[in-house]
ZADO-1210 file (C-alpha; in nm, 4 decimals, padded with zeros to 6 digits):
<atoms>
<atom x="-00.0139" y="-00.0083" z="-00.0036" code="MET" pos="1"/>
<atom x="00.2882" y="00.2409" z="00.0324" code="HIS" pos="2"/>
<atom x="00.4455" y="00.3932" z="-00.2789" code="TYR" pos="3"/>
<atom x="00.5145" y="00.7235" z="-00.4390" code="PHE" pos="4"/>
<atom x="00.2242" y="00.8080" z="-00.6800" code="PRO" pos="5"/>
<atom x="00.4422" y="00.9589" z="-00.9559" code="VAL" pos="6"/>
<atom x="00.7477" y="00.8665" z="-01.1344" code="ALA" pos="7"/>
<atom x="01.0856" y="00.9477" z="-01.0237" code="PHE" pos="8"/>
<atom x="01.1691" y="01.2500" z="-01.2537" code="PRO" pos="9"/>
<atom x="00.8451" y="01.4182" z="-01.1239" code="PHE" pos="10"/>
<atom x="00.9147" y="01.3292" z="-00.7724" code="LEU" pos="11"/>
<atom x="01.2359" y="01.4843" z="-00.7817" code="ALA" pos="12"/>
<atom x="01.1004" y="01.7821" z="-00.9351" code="LEU" pos="13"/>
<atom x="00.8327" y="01.8248" z="-00.6571" code="PHE" pos="14"/>
<atom x="01.1194" y="01.7923" z="-00.4165" code="ALA" pos="15"/>
<atom x="01.3384" y="02.0653" z="-00.5814" code="LEU" pos="16"/>
<atom x="01.0220" y="02.2964" z="-00.5794" code="LEU" pos="17"/>
<atom x="00.9824" y="02.2305" z="-00.2154" code="LEU" pos="18"/>
<atom x="01.3449" y="02.3208" z="-00.1337" code="ILE" pos="19"/>
<atom x="01.3148" y="02.6088" z="-00.3565" code="PHE" pos="20"/>
<atom x="00.9888" y="02.7308" z="-00.1585" code="LEU" pos="21"/>
<atom x="01.1735" y="02.6882" z="00.1634" code="ILE" pos="22"/>
<atom x="01.4853" y="02.8758" z="00.0522" code="ALA" pos="23"/>
<atom x="01.2369" y="03.1491" z="-00.0981" code="ALA" pos="24"/>
<atom x="01.0463" y="03.1886" z="00.2335" code="VAL" pos="25"/>
<atom x="01.3850" y="03.1998" z="00.4422" code="GLU" pos="26"/>
<atom x="01.5316" y="03.4832" z="00.2537" code="ILE" pos="27"/>
<atom x="01.2087" y="03.6569" z="00.2661" code="GLY" pos="28"/>
<atom x="01.0934" y="03.6471" z="-00.1003" code="ILE" pos="29"/>
<atom x="00.7463" y="03.4727" z="-00.0233" code="LEU" pos="30"/>
<atom x="00.7259" y="03.5426" z="00.3187" code="ARG" pos="31"/>
<atom x="00.4285" y="03.7600" z="00.2660" code="TYR" pos="32"/>
<atom x="00.2130" y="03.4608" z="00.0923" code="ALA" pos="33"/>
<atom x="00.2551" y="03.2480" z="00.4107" code="TYR" pos="34"/>
<atom x="00.1847" y="03.5395" z="00.6257" code="HIS" pos="35"/>
<atom x="-00.1471" y="03.5916" z="00.4503" code="LYS" pos="36"/>
<atom x="-00.2577" y="03.2419" z="00.4716" code="ILE" pos="37"/>
<atom x="-00.2303" y="03.2610" z="00.8558" code="GLY" pos="38"/>
<atom x="00.0207" y="02.9722" z="00.9132" code="ILE" pos="39"/>
<atom x="00.3667" y="03.0343" z="01.0458" code="GLY" pos="40"/>
<atom x="00.6528" y="02.9684" z="00.7992" code="GLN" pos="41"/>
<atom x="00.7918" y="02.6745" z="01.0132" code="ARG" pos="42"/>
<atom x="00.4833" y="02.5007" z="01.0527" code="HIS" pos="43"/>
<atom x="00.4060" y="02.5451" z="00.6628" code="MET" pos="44"/>
<atom x="00.7404" y="02.3909" z="00.6063" code="PHE" pos="45"/>
<atom x="00.6419" y="02.0908" z="00.8335" code="LEU" pos="46"/>
<atom x="00.3087" y="02.0702" z="00.6489" code="LEU" pos="47"/>
<atom x="00.4676" y="02.0898" z="00.3013" code="LEU" pos="48"/>
<atom x="00.7111" y="01.8111" z="00.3907" code="ALA" pos="49"/>
<atom x="00.4573" y="01.5856" z="00.5415" code="LEU" pos="50"/>
<atom x="00.2479" y="01.6468" z="00.2592" code="SER" pos="51"/>
<atom x="00.5288" y="01.5424" z="00.0335" code="PHE" pos="52"/>
<atom x="00.6461" y="01.2361" z="00.2080" code="PHE" pos="53"/>
<atom x="00.2994" y="01.1490" z="00.3155" code="GLY" pos="54"/>
<atom x="00.2043" y="01.0770" z="-00.0567" code="SER" pos="55"/>
<atom x="00.3968" y="00.7471" z="00.0062" code="TYR" pos="56"/>
<atom x="00.1349" y="00.6271" z="00.2534" code="VAL" pos="57"/>
<atom x="-00.2038" y="00.4950" z="00.1601" code="ASN" pos="58"/>
<atom x="-00.4526" y="00.3808" z="00.4170" code="ILE" pos="59"/>
<atom x="-00.6870" y="00.1124" z="00.2974" code="PRO" pos="60"/>
<atom x="-01.0620" y="00.1550" z="00.3797" code="ILE" pos="61"/>
<atom x="-01.2410" y="-00.0756" z="00.1341" code="TRP" pos="62"/>
<atom x="-01.2025" y="-00.3096" z="-00.1770" code="HIS" pos="63"/>
<atom x="-01.3857" y="-00.4154" z="-00.4743" code="PHE" pos="64"/>
<atom x="-01.4622" y="-00.7820" z="-00.5427" code="SER" pos="65"/>
<atom x="-01.1731" y="-00.9452" z="-00.7554" code="PRO" pos="66"/>
<atom x="-01.1341" y="-00.8472" z="-01.1314" code="HIS" pos="67"/>
<atom x="-00.8469" y="-00.8368" z="-01.3650" code="PRO" pos="68"/>
<atom x="-00.5890" y="-00.5784" z="-01.2994" code="LEU" pos="69"/>
<atom x="-00.3680" y="-00.3529" z="-01.5054" code="GLY" pos="70"/>
<atom x="00.0110" y="-00.4051" z="-01.5754" code="SER" pos="71"/>
<atom x="00.1290" y="-00.3717" z="-01.2245" code="ALA" pos="72"/>
<atom x="00.4517" y="-00.1998" z="-01.1865" code="GLY" pos="73"/>
<atom x="00.4067" y="-00.0042" z="-01.5030" code="ALA" pos="74"/>
<atom x="00.4243" y="00.3689" z="-01.5469" code="VAL" pos="75"/>
<atom x="00.1062" y="00.5354" z="-01.7048" code="VAL" pos="76"/>
<atom x="00.1467" y="00.8805" z="-01.8855" code="SER" pos="77"/>
<atom x="-00.1380" y="01.1197" z="-01.8700" code="PHE" pos="78"/>
<atom x="-00.0861" y="01.4783" z="-01.9960" code="HIS" pos="79"/>
<atom x="00.2748" y="01.4524" z="-01.9581" code="GLY" pos="80"/>
<atom x="00.2691" y="01.3357" z="-01.5809" code="MET" pos="81"/>
<atom x="00.4107" y="00.9811" z="-01.5220" code="LEU" pos="82"/>
<atom x="00.1995" y="00.7929" z="-01.2704" code="HIS" pos="83"/>
<atom x="00.3235" y="00.4728" z="-01.0940" code="VAL" pos="84"/>
<atom x="00.1128" y="00.1443" z="-01.0872" code="VAL" pos="85"/>
<atom x="00.2153" y="-00.0357" z="-00.7773" code="PRO" pos="86"/>
<atom x="00.3493" y="-00.4008" z="-00.8015" code="LEU" pos="87"/>
<atom x="00.0979" y="-00.6351" z="-00.6409" code="VAL" pos="88"/>
<atom x="00.0824" y="-01.0129" z="-00.6082" code="ARG" pos="89"/>
<atom x="-00.2437" y="-01.2045" z="-00.4713" code="ASN" pos="90"/>
<atom x="-00.4401" y="-00.8789" z="-00.4782" code="TRP" pos="91"/>
<atom x="-00.8143" y="-00.9046" z="-00.3755" code="PRO" pos="92"/>
<atom x="-00.9184" y="-00.6223" z="-00.6400" code="GLY" pos="93"/>
<atom x="-00.9060" y="-00.2773" z="-00.6440" code="THR" pos="94"/>
<atom x="-00.8523" y="-00.1328" z="-00.2919" code="VAL" pos="95"/>
<atom x="-00.9860" y="00.1963" z="-00.2174" code="ILE" pos="96"/>
<atom x="-00.7583" y="00.3929" z="00.0132" code="ALA" pos="97"/>
<atom x="-00.6943" y="00.7409" z="00.1528" code="VAL" pos="98"/>
<atom x="-00.3691" y="00.8970" z="00.0773" code="ASN" pos="99"/>
<atom x="-00.2136" y="01.0859" z="00.3772" code="LEU" pos="100"/>
<atom x="-00.0243" y="01.3509" z="00.1958" code="GLY" pos="101"/>
<atom x="-00.2914" y="01.4279" z="-00.0751" code="GLY" pos="102"/>
<atom x="-00.6090" y="01.3787" z="00.1245" code="ALA" pos="103"/>
<atom x="-00.5760" y="01.3816" z="00.5130" code="ILE" pos="104"/>
<atom x="-00.3238" y="01.6561" z="00.5595" code="ILE" pos="105"/>
<atom x="-00.4907" y="01.8998" z="00.2890" code="PRO" pos="106"/>
<atom x="-00.8353" y="01.8334" z="00.4729" code="THR" pos="107"/>
<atom x="-00.7232" y="01.8936" z="00.8180" code="PHE" pos="108"/>
<atom x="-00.5273" y="02.1935" z="00.6951" code="LEU" pos="109"/>
<atom x="-00.8309" y="02.3359" z="00.5062" code="SER" pos="110"/>
<atom x="-01.0579" y="02.2991" z="00.8000" code="ILE" pos="111"/>
<atom x="-00.8037" y="02.4869" z="01.0198" code="TYR" pos="112"/>
<atom x="-00.7956" y="02.7625" z="00.7728" code="LEU" pos="113"/>
<atom x="-01.1747" y="02.7773" z="00.7304" code="LEU" pos="114"/>
<atom x="-01.2535" y="02.7890" z="01.1149" code="VAL" pos="115"/>
<atom x="-00.9452" y="03.0354" z="01.1856" code="LYS" pos="116"/>
<atom x="-01.0642" y="03.2881" z="00.8974" code="ASN" pos="117"/>
<atom x="-01.4360" y="03.2153" z="00.9198" code="ARG" pos="118"/>
<atom x="-01.4517" y="03.1911" z="00.5591" code="LEU" pos="119"/>
<atom x="-01.7561" y="02.9491" z="00.5719" code="TYR" pos="120"/>
<atom x="-01.9576" y="03.1233" z="00.2779" code="GLY" pos="121"/>
<atom x="-01.7003" y="03.2054" z="00.0258" code="PRO" pos="122"/>
<atom x="-01.5066" y="02.8661" z="00.1023" code="ALA" pos="123"/>
<atom x="-01.8268" y="02.6657" z="00.0496" code="LEU" pos="124"/>
<atom x="-01.8852" y="02.8567" z="-00.2990" code="LEU" pos="125"/>
<atom x="-01.5189" y="02.8104" z="-00.3864" code="GLY" pos="126"/>
<atom x="-01.5117" y="02.4435" z="-00.3443" code="VAL" pos="127"/>
<atom x="-01.8415" y="02.4175" z="-00.5551" code="VAL" pos="128"/>
<atom x="-01.6879" y="02.5932" z="-00.8232" code="ILE" pos="129"/>
<atom x="-01.3657" y="02.3857" z="-00.8037" code="MET" pos="130"/>
<atom x="-01.5433" y="02.0698" z="-00.7627" code="THR" pos="131"/>
<atom x="-01.7446" y="02.1307" z="-01.1003" code="VAL" pos="132"/>
<atom x="-01.4288" y="02.2374" z="-01.2788" code="CYS" pos="133"/>
<atom x="-01.2327" y="01.9594" z="-01.1871" code="VAL" pos="134"/>
<atom x="-01.4963" y="01.6989" z="-01.2291" code="HIS" pos="135"/>
<atom x="-01.5471" y="01.8123" z="-01.5871" code="LEU" pos="136"/>
<atom x="-01.1559" y="01.7780" z="-01.6319" code="MET" pos="137"/>
<atom x="-01.1246" y="01.4541" z="-01.4536" code="ALA" pos="138"/>
<atom x="-01.0539" y="01.1307" z="-01.6763" code="GLU" pos="139"/>
<atom x="-01.0424" y="00.7737" z="-01.5929" code="PRO" pos="140"/>
<atom x="-00.7068" y="00.6245" z="-01.6656" code="VAL" pos="141"/>
<atom x="-00.6314" y="00.2410" z="-01.6959" code="LYS" pos="142"/>
<atom x="-00.4335" y="00.1044" z="-01.4219" code="GLY" pos="143"/>
<atom x="-00.4079" y="00.4258" z="-01.2273" code="VAL" pos="144"/>
<atom x="-00.7657" y="00.5453" z="-01.1513" code="GLY" pos="145"/>
<atom x="-00.9069" y="00.8869" z="-01.1756" code="ILE" pos="146"/>
<atom x="-00.6411" y="01.1571" z="-01.2949" code="ALA" pos="147"/>
<atom x="-00.6725" y="01.5286" z="-01.3782" code="VAL" pos="148"/>
<atom x="-00.4392" y="01.7650" z="-01.5549" code="PRO" pos="149"/>
<atom x="-00.1548" y="01.8927" z="-01.3201" code="THR" pos="150"/>
<atom x="-00.1203" y="02.2469" z="-01.3790" code="TYR" pos="151"/>
<atom x="-00.4861" y="02.3817" z="-01.4537" code="ILE" pos="152"/>
<atom x="-00.6189" y="02.3261" z="-01.0887" code="PRO" pos="153"/>
<atom x="-00.3990" y="02.5543" z="-00.9415" code="PRO" pos="154"/>
<atom x="-00.4303" y="02.8381" z="-01.1646" code="LEU" pos="155"/>
<atom x="-00.8400" y="02.7912" z="-01.1303" code="ILE" pos="156"/>
<atom x="-00.7991" y="02.7976" z="-00.7625" code="ALA" pos="157"/>
<atom x="-00.5863" y="03.1107" z="-00.7544" code="ALA" pos="158"/>
<atom x="-00.8498" y="03.2814" z="-00.9528" code="ALA" pos="159"/>
<atom x="-01.1418" y="03.1591" z="-00.7528" code="VAL" pos="160"/>
<atom x="-00.9685" y="03.2861" z="-00.4390" code="GLY" pos="161"/>
<atom x="-00.8774" y="03.6325" z="-00.5686" code="LEU" pos="162"/>
<atom x="-01.2499" y="03.6593" z="-00.7160" code="LEU" pos="163"/>
<atom x="-01.4068" y="03.5580" z="-00.3861" code="LEU" pos="164"/>
<atom x="-01.1982" y="03.7754" z="-00.1465" code="SER" pos="165"/>
<atom x="-00.8997" y="03.9579" z="-00.2269" code="ARG" pos="166"/>
<atom x="-00.8047" y="03.9984" z="00.1263" code="ARG" pos="167"/>
<atom x="-00.8485" y="03.6324" z="00.2248" code="TYR" pos="168"/>
<atom x="-00.7233" y="03.5187" z="-00.1425" code="ALA" pos="169"/>
<atom x="-00.4601" y="03.2649" z="-00.0174" code="PRO" pos="170"/>
<atom x="-00.6608" y="03.0579" z="00.2017" code="PRO" pos="171"/>
<atom x="-00.9639" y="03.0436" z="-00.0035" code="LEU" pos="172"/>
<atom x="-00.7433" y="02.9297" z="-00.2979" code="ALA" pos="173"/>
<atom x="-00.5890" y="02.6605" z="-00.0733" code="TYR" pos="174"/>
<atom x="-00.9155" y="02.5423" z="00.0565" code="ILE" pos="175"/>
<atom x="-01.0966" y="02.5616" z="-00.2796" code="SER" pos="176"/>
<atom x="-00.8145" y="02.3924" z="-00.4738" code="GLY" pos="177"/>
<atom x="-00.7644" y="02.1207" z="-00.2384" code="SER" pos="178"/>
<atom x="-01.1214" y="02.0235" z="-00.1402" code="MET" pos="179"/>
<atom x="-01.2386" y="02.0707" z="-00.4916" code="GLY" pos="180"/>
<atom x="-00.9801" y="01.8462" z="-00.6308" code="THR" pos="181"/>
<atom x="-01.0557" y="01.5798" z="-00.3982" code="LEU" pos="182"/>
<atom x="-01.4122" y="01.5870" z="-00.4324" code="ILE" pos="183"/>
<atom x="-01.4705" y="01.6481" z="-00.7952" code="GLY" pos="184"/>
<atom x="-01.2054" y="01.4113" z="-00.9154" code="ALA" pos="185"/>
<atom x="-01.1733" y="01.1225" z="-00.6640" code="ASP" pos="186"/>
<atom x="-01.4839" y="01.1103" z="-00.4467" code="ILE" pos="187"/>
<atom x="-01.7269" y="01.1905" z="-00.7292" code="LEU" pos="188"/>
<atom x="-01.5842" y="00.9133" z="-00.9594" code="ASN" pos="189"/>
<atom x="-01.5413" y="00.6409" z="-00.7037" code="LEU" pos="190"/>
<atom x="-01.8198" y="00.4516" z="-00.9121" code="GLY" pos="191"/>
<atom x="-01.5994" y="00.4370" z="-01.2211" code="LYS" pos="192"/>
<atom x="-01.2903" y="00.2910" z="-01.0535" code="VAL" pos="193"/>
<atom x="-01.3644" y="-00.0765" z="-01.0514" code="GLN" pos="194"/>
<atom x="-01.3486" y="-00.1213" z="-01.4255" code="GLY" pos="195"/>
<atom x="-01.0208" y="00.0467" z="-01.4635" code="LEU" pos="196"/>
<atom x="-00.7888" y="-00.2350" z="-01.3422" code="GLY" pos="197"/>
<atom x="-00.6231" y="-00.0207" z="-01.0957" code="ALA" pos="198"/>
<atom x="-00.4629" y="-00.2254" z="-00.7894" code="PRO" pos="199"/>
<atom x="-00.5118" y="00.0800" z="-00.5729" code="VAL" pos="200"/>
<atom x="-00.7408" y="00.3635" z="-00.6119" code="ALA" pos="201"/>
<atom x="-00.6163" y="00.6225" z="-00.3630" code="SER" pos="202"/>
<atom x="-00.8426" y="00.9193" z="-00.2788" code="ILE" pos="203"/>
<atom x="-00.5506" y="01.1940" z="-00.3069" code="GLY" pos="204"/>
<atom x="-00.3023" y="00.9655" z="-00.4247" code="GLY" pos="205"/>
<atom x="-00.2101" y="00.8650" z="-00.7924" code="ALA" pos="206"/>
<atom x="-00.3806" y="01.0480" z="-01.0526" code="GLY" pos="207"/>
<atom x="-00.4683" y="01.3558" z="-00.8209" code="THR" pos="208"/>
<atom x="-00.1765" y="01.3903" z="-00.5803" code="PHE" pos="209"/>
<atom x="00.0211" y="01.5943" z="-00.8316" code="ASP" pos="210"/>
<atom x="-00.2741" y="01.8409" z="-00.8770" code="GLY" pos="211"/>
<atom x="-00.3581" y="01.8747" z="-00.5003" code="ILE" pos="212"/>
<atom x="00.0201" y="01.9097" z="-00.4125" code="PHE" pos="213"/>
<atom x="00.0887" y="02.1877" z="-00.6571" code="LEU" pos="214"/>
<atom x="-00.2705" y="02.3190" z="-00.5955" code="THR" pos="215"/>
<atom x="-00.1771" y="02.3588" z="-00.2385" code="GLY" pos="216"/>
<atom x="00.1661" y="02.5543" z="-00.3159" code="ILE" pos="217"/>
<atom x="00.1051" y="02.7197" z="-00.6319" code="LEU" pos="218"/>
<atom x="-00.2622" y="02.8724" z="-00.5604" code="SER" pos="219"/>
<atom x="-00.1258" y="03.0052" z="-00.2462" code="VAL" pos="220"/>
<atom x="00.1630" y="03.1494" z="-00.3858" code="LEU" pos="221"/>
<atom x="-00.0022" y="03.3049" z="-00.6827" code="LEU" pos="222"/>
<atom x="-00.2780" y="03.4452" z="-00.4698" code="ALA" pos="223"/>
<atom x="-00.0465" y="03.5799" z="-00.2040" code="GLY" pos="224"/>
<atom x="00.2047" y="03.7475" z="-00.4507" code="LEU" pos="225"/>
<atom x="-00.0862" y="03.8831" z="-00.6562" code="PHE" pos="226"/>
<atom x="-00.2426" y="04.0458" z="-00.3304" code="THR" pos="227"/>
<atom x="00.1026" y="04.1506" z="-00.2324" code="ASP" pos="228"/>
<atom x="00.1373" y="04.3440" z="-00.5515" code="ARG" pos="229"/>
<atom x="-00.2210" y="04.4863" z="-00.5335" code="ARG" pos="230"/>
<atom x="-00.1722" y="04.6179" z="-00.1731" code="ASP" pos="231"/>
<atom x="00.1623" y="04.7638" z="-00.2792" code="SER" pos="232"/>
<atom x="00.0178" y="04.9516" z="-00.5632" code="SER" pos="233"/>
<atom x="-00.2753" y="05.0781" z="-00.3396" code="THR" pos="234"/>
<atom x="-00.0480" y="05.1936" z="-00.0713" code="ASN" pos="235"/>
<atom x="00.1675" y="05.3774" z="-00.3262" code="GLY" pos="236"/>
<atom x="-00.1126" y="05.5518" z="-00.4999" code="SER" pos="237"/>
<atom x="-00.2565" y="05.6570" z="-00.1570" code="GLY" pos="238"/>
<atom x="00.0928" y="05.8119" z="-00.0274" code="SER" pos="239"/>
</atoms>
């Protein structure tokens, strides 16, 4: 049940992105973005690291009846992203699991941001918008499960956050992007998983982890940096 959901080249790319973010915040380039989301930078580092390494952990919760599985151990390409099909033996059928880094951590962080900032109405609207958008983009992929294009959800999440509230754009972008991707891609498509021959269908795992991980990072950064620029221009024009 434990395997990284994407192939090594992209796993290394995500690790480099994480290192770059830590360095950027340490030297103050992106400090504002994390200040706006309402989480200290040290805690954000820990959450990002846990999300990255937690993608290795899948917690089984259910399994479908036995049926033919796809090519275990293969690597499947979807929109340029390489997803790993786990190598299994004597498997009972498709196992439904919950990914630690791609589902559990983003869910608890989203709840924290929701309650801390009291964004109940805007967050609900943002999640609904993202759920609809991601559901329309999600595609069943043989051997993997449900997958979404990697780079589009972060951009939509940032736009949704900015449209709903300029002041709270970063936390709204994170909540909308993470929860909308989980619901729209994985949860609403559970009924399509059984016939895909995937050994493991992980909620927040293979097929959606890359989108959720980048949504959780890029949407916050895009929204935070854009808000920073707007605030700076406002202050400059008023002085």
